[in-house]
N, C-alpha and C positions, 0 to 999 in steps of 0.2 A: 624238711619233714616226708615219713613217711606214711604216704598213704593211697586209696587208691588211684585216685587221678597219675598221680607224680609216677608210681608204679608200673604205672601202663604205657606211658610215655616211656620211660625209661628203656622197658623190654622191648617197645616197638621198634626205641631208635637202633636197639641192640640186635634187633631180626635184622633193620634194614639193614646194620653196619655187615652182618656174618653174611647175607644174602649177596653183597653186593664183592666182599673178600670171595666166595664161593665163585662167585661166577668170573670175574677175573683171575685168582692166583686156586683154585679149588677150599675146601674143609670138609672132611668127614663128616659122612651125614649123621653120626650120632652123637654132634654138634647141637642140632634141632631138638632132640630129645632132651638134653640134658639143659637147654636155655627154658624147655616144657617143665622140665621138674623145678626144676629153681624160682622160677615164676608161680608154679602153684605149690610151693612150700612159704614164698611171699605171699600167697592169698591166703593160705592155713594159718597162716599168723595171725594176720589180718583178721582173721573170723571167727576164730575160735580165742583170743585175748579181748573181752570186754576191752580196758585200757588202752590198746595201741591206738587208737580214734583212727584206725586206717582207713574203716567208712563212713564216718560221721562222728562229732566230737559225743560223748559219751562221759559226762562226770562220774568220775571214783574215788576223790576225795576232797577233802579239802585244803586250800596252801595256809597253813597257820603256824604259827610257831605255839598260841593258846593249847594249853591242855585242855583237849576235846577230842571225841572221837562219837560216833555216831554204831548201833546198833539195828541191824533188820534181818528181819526173818521174811523168807522162799516158801513158795509152796503149800498153805496154808488157806483158808481153814482148817484145822485139823483135831476131830473130838478128840482124840486121844493125847495129846501134849498140848494146843494151843492154849487149854483153860488152866493148865496148871503153871504157864510159861508166864502168863499172862499175870497171875498173882505173886509169880513172881519178880514182876517187872513194877506191879503193883507195892507191894511192901519192901519195895530198894528205892523208890521216888526216880523208876527212868522212865521216859519214854520212847519207844521205837520205834521202827518202820516195819513196817506186812504188806510185802510183794503178794498180794496176794490170786489164786487160781480163778477163772468165773465158775467154772465146776466144781469145783467144791464147797462155794456158797450156798447152792444149794441140798437144804436141811439143816444149813447149818447157818443161817441169816441172825439167830437170837447171838451167835458165836460172835458173828461180821459187827454187831452191832455194840458188843460190849467190847471191842477191840476197838474202835471207834471212842465210845461213852467215855471210855478212860485214856482215851486223849495220846492215843497214838497214830501216826500216820498209815494210812491203805493205799497201796500205790497197785495197777495193772503189773499183771505177771501174765498176761496174757490170759483166753478163755478154757482154751482146749491144753497147754502145754504138749502138745502133740510131740514125739516122738519126731518125728519128721517136717516139725514148725517150720525150721531154717528152711527149707524144702519146697515150701509153700509158695506160691504167687503174691503178686502183692496187693490185689485184692483179698486174695483170700486170707493174709495175713491181716488186713484194714478190720474186715471183715470178723475174726475173731478179737479181735483186740475191741472190737467196737461192743460186741455182746460181752464182752467183759464188763464195760463200762456201763452198761445198761443194765446189766446184772446188783452192779454195785450200787448205782443210783436208785433201783427200785426199794432196796433195802435200808439205806443210809442217807439217800436224799443228795448224795454227791458224789458226781464224775472225775478218775482220779487223771490227774494231768502230770502224775512218774510214772515213766514203766522200767521196767526191768527184762531183759529179754530173755525168752526162756534158754538154758544153761549158760546164757553167756553169752549165746551166737550171735553176731551180726552180719549185716551183707545186702549187697545193693537193693535188694529187694524190700530189705527189714527201713530200708534209710528210709526207703520213699513211702514205703506205710506211718512213719513215724513222724515223718516231716508232713505227709497231706493227713495224719489225724492231731498233730498238733503237743505232740506227747514232747517230753521231755526224760531220753533217756537216762539212765543210774545204773550205774554197777558198783562196784567195791573198789575195796585196794586188799583187805586181807579176807582168804576163803578159809573156811577154818575146816574145810572138808569132813564138815562135821556126819555128813550119811557115808562117809567111808570110816574114820577113826574111831572105833568105841572104846577102847581104852583112855580113858577119863584123866588119867593124867597125861599121855601123849596128847590127848587135844587141847589141856591147859596150858601146856607147856607151848603148844605153838600158841597159842593165844594170849599168850603176855609177851613171847620173842617176838610180836611184832607191835605192842603197843606202838605208836608212836602219835603227834600231833593231829588231828584233820584222817584219821583215818575210819574207814567206813568198813565195819567188818560183817560176814556176811552167815548168817544163818540158817535155822531150817528148823522151824514149829512142828517138824514131824519128827524130829527125830529126840531118842528117846536122851542118848550122851548129854546132849545140848544142855533138854531138862538139869539133868546130872550135876553139870560143869559152872553153872550160869549164875547161881547166884553167889558162889567162889568165885567165879570171873570176877562180876558187877565189885564185889568188894575189894578185892586186889586190885582193880582198876585208881579204885578211889582212893586208897589204901596208899595208892603210888600221887594222889595230887591231882588226879585228872577228873573233868567230869564228863557223862553222857550227857550230852543233848538231842533231840527227835532228828534226822535227815535231816531234814527240809530245814532246819532250820539250821545248821550248820553249814548248809550249806547255798543256804540265801536263796530257796529255790522253791517256787510256789506250790504247792501240795495239789490244789485240787480248781477245773478246768473254772 
């Protein structure tokens, strides 16, 4: 299994072998930077692919043959589109997961209450969602996540158990913060790319092609394109015999601490 520990063991052994050969027979100096480059590529893959389970297990889908999927939204709450998305979900009788940013709750407390009152799951997506979040120390990461917990609890009286890493990036520091904070990390199996794809037809086609039992879809409730395609997508999913269930129920995870 490819993970951080096994990768380090393998490359240390490989480096020792290269050094031994170098001492006895000689090797090109360029072998060393080449090894470092390959090692960096493997670690980069582990960091930036949330479903790699490179540093720690991250639940990204359900192993099932049942025709069920879950949909989730990141980066809210946002006044621009979250209320409209909530209306679409209510009219379709669909429960979703909202991984919220703590600093966006300020001024949107009523919106967070509405998300909860409508029966949707609320998860931790960090407090700051800082561009350099993945470079924070473990202590700073944990403080950031706790700030989100505190803010959410002050509004709806619940502390989130589920955490989705900002940008989907994981690393050793975040692993420690997740474990020490008692969170359950959750990713996705279908990244809609709704913050990049602005063409509604292209986005709809991408979503439909990815439909499979147990899939977890990642949307953003800050995206106008998502709001535009969501009603049609939900209808299409149901017309194909699928049920959309709340993420924690499909994955059999505890939602709140």
